[in-house]
Structure formats: structure tokens, C-alpha cells
N, C-alpha and C positions, 0 to 999 in steps of 0.2 A: 621932319615934315616930309622928306623925300620917301621915307618908308611909308608913310600914310598915303602918298600919292600913288605909289606902287600898288597898294592894296585897291585904291580907287579904280586904278587902270585895269585891275583884275575884273572889275565889275563894269567896265566901259560899254559893253554891249547892252547892258540892262539898266544902267544909271540914267535917271530922268532928270535929276537935279542934285547939286551939292552945294554946301556952304563952307565958308572957312572956319578957322578954330574958335573954340570957346572952352578954355581949360577944364578939364584935361582932354576933351574932345579936340582932335586936330581937324576932322572933316566929318561933316554930316551929308548924307545923301540918300536918295529914294531910289529903290530898284525892286522890281517884282512886286509893286504894291507895298513894300516894307521900308521904313526908315531905318537906316544904318548909321552908327556912330563909330568912327576909327579913333582908337585911343592909344597913344604911344605911352609906354610906361617904363622908363629907365629904372633900373634896380634901386638906385638911391631916392627915388620919389614915391615908393610904393605906399607908404603911409599917407602922403599928401593926396595921392590919386584916390585911394580908398575913402579918405575924408571928403574930397570933392564930390564923388560919386554917391556918398551916403546922403548928401544934401540935395541931390537932383531928383527929379520925378522918375518913378519906375516906368512910366510911359514915354520916356525920351526916345527910345529906339533900341534896335538890336544892336549890341555892342561887340566890336571885333578889337580885341586887344593886341597891339604888336609888342612883343617882348623881345629883348636881346638874345635870349636863349631859353630854350623849352624848361630848363630847371626853374626859371623865374615863375613860371605858371603855378606851381605849388604854393608859392609864397603869396600870391595874390588872393585876397578875399573879397570877391566881388560877386553880386547876385546875378544869376542867370545870363552868363556871357553867350553870345552867338558863337563865338570862336575866339581862340588865341591864334597868333601866327608869328613866325620869324620872317624876316625879310633881308635878303642879301643886298650888298651894295650894287649888284647888277639886276635887282628886281626880281629874283627868284623867291617865291613865297611858299612856305610850308605851314599848312593850317593844322590846328589841334583843337579837340574839344577839351573837356576837363582833363586834368592830371595826366599829362604825357601822351594821351591816346592820340595818334596821328588820325587827322580827318581825311586829308587827301593831299 
């Protein structure tokens, strides 16, 4: 949850609303006219997360996946992610698009 809060804080100047968790989503918030979901995905829960997301609506929001390391991105089979990111214990966030390409 702390990693999800760091990602929300990264949007603090644009976030208009946020909501608590609904597995596997940790936080839902609105920013820049878009709905975002922050999803934490520990490596040992990949299948469970993929299954839960396959049951949800495609219109839920833009999904940002927090992973423990960038190599985990290739193992996640999710549709249309907004981004993937890693978050350090001190709140440093590194964003990635698909398959290890660093976003910023």
C-alpha cells in the first residue's frame, strides 16, 4: 500500500479524488479528466491478479502496475496498461511502458 501511496503522491497536483482498495486495485483516483487505478503485483500473485483483472470491466480506468522489479513486467499479461513502475522504499518511482522500455 505504501508503494501505491507514493504513486498517488506523484499525481498529487492533478488528483481530484481517490478511493481505497478493491483487489487487486489499491487506489483509484481521477486526474486530468482520467480515471487511474494503481495495482500492486507481487511476483507470487501474478496469476491471481491476471484472473481478477480479466473479470473486471475494460472501462474501469487507466491501470498503473507497481512491480517489484522491471523483469516482472514481461511476465504480466494484462490488457492496455497505462504504465508499469517500480517504487523504492524512499518513494523514488521509475515508470515503464511495455516490456522494459523506460518511460521517464
